[in-house]
N, C-alpha and C positions, 0 to 999 in steps of 0.2 A: 475320072469319077472316083470319089473317095467314099468309103463306107465308115460311118461313125457309130460306135456302140454306146449306149447310155452307160455312164459310170456308176449309177446307183445300184444296179443288180450286182456288179462286180464287187463293190464295197460291201454290200449286204452279204454276199457269199463269203467274203474273206472274214467278216465279223462272225458269221455263223460257224465257220470252220474253227476259228480261235476259241469261241465260246464252248464248242463241243469238247475241247481238250480239258476244260475245267469242270466237266460233269463229275459227280461223285462216283467212285469205283466201289462196288460192293463185293465183299468176299465172304466165303464160308469156309470154316476150318473145323476139322475134327469129325466126329461121328454125326451122321445124318439120322436124326431121331424120327422113328416111325411110331406114333403113339399106340397103334394097334399091337405092334410087337412088344412094346414095353408093358402094356396092360396085360398081355398074355402070360407074363412071368408071375407065378403065384408063390408067396412065401410058404415054406413047409412042404411044397409039392415039387418044385423044380430043384435041380441040382446044377453043379458047375457045367456038366456036359450039355444039359438042355438049354442053359443060358447061353453057352457058347454057340450052339446051333441056332438059337433064335436071334440073338443080338450080335453075334460075331465076337471077334477079339476086342477086349476092352482097350480104351485109350491108354490107360495105365492102371496098375494094380497097387495094393498096399505096399508101403515102404519096407516093412520088416517081415510081414507075413502075406500070404496070398489069399487072405480071407475077405478082402474088400476090393471090388472092381469099380472103376470109374469110366463112364462114357461121357465125354465132354464135347459139346458142340458150341461154336461161336460164330456169330454173324458180325462182320465189321464193315466200316465204310471209311473212305479217305478221299481227300481232294488233292489232285496233282501229286506232289512229292511229299506230302505230309505223312506222318505215321498213322497207321490204321487205328481208328477208335472203335471200341466194341459197341455194337448196337444192342445185342442181346447175347446171353450165354445160358446154356442149359447143361446141367450136370446130373447124370443119373448115377446114383451110388447103390451098388448091389452088395450087401453083406451076406456072408455065408457062415453057417454053423461049422464046428470042427469036422463033422462028418460029411460036409460038402453040400448040404441042402441050403436053400435060400432062407436067410433069416429075415431080411427086410429089404425094401426098395425105397429109396428116398430121392427126391428131386430138389434141386436148388436152381436159382436163377442168377441174373447179373448182379444182384445185391451182394454176392459173395466175392466179387472181383476186388482185389486189393491193388491200390495204386502205390507203387514204390518209387520214390524219388531218390536218385543217387546223390551222395554228398560229395560233390566235387569229383576230381579225378583220382584222388587218393583215399585210402581207407584210414581213418584216424586210429592211432594205436597209442597205448600207454608205454612208457619206457624211453629208451634211447631214440634220438633223432639222428640217425646216421645219414650221411650223404651218399651219393652214388659210389665214389671211390672208396669210402670206408666200407661199404657193403661188399664191393668187389675185391678189395685187397686186405680187409680187416683181419682175416684169419691166417694170413701167411705167417708162418713161423710159430704159431701158437698150438697147432694140433700136434700132439706127441711130445711137446717140449716139457722138460722137467719143471715141476712147480706150477703147472697150469692145469686147470680142470680139463678132463678129456684125454690127458696124456696117459701113456701106458706105465710110465715110471713116476711114481709120486715122491714126495719129500721124505 
């Protein structure tokens, strides 16, 4: 006596398993924004310490001075092995007075995301177009030689 199984459920199960691998993967990066905590920060009232206690460490701070803090949150999605694409982004910018009190709080969204496309695999430059071996061996014998720039003994 032989037992036969219908093939349709097995094929349906295999198709469902393969299709589930193509579902979008959602991700969250950076600061998790709590609107109540952000609204609790008051310009002119709070200072660096109170902002640190309320919001935590910033994602990043100003480039040259510590008078601007950025809290960045991003939601992304991607299919299979594609690069993640941003769905939304929120940036909270807290600026401080020189004495440390909060000057202002600004919010931006994904409209501030810049898309940068690389230009090939090399950076275009002006000037000489040296090859690999010229770059590697081009300075042999010129450093310190009389009559060349960079040498210790000039003409």
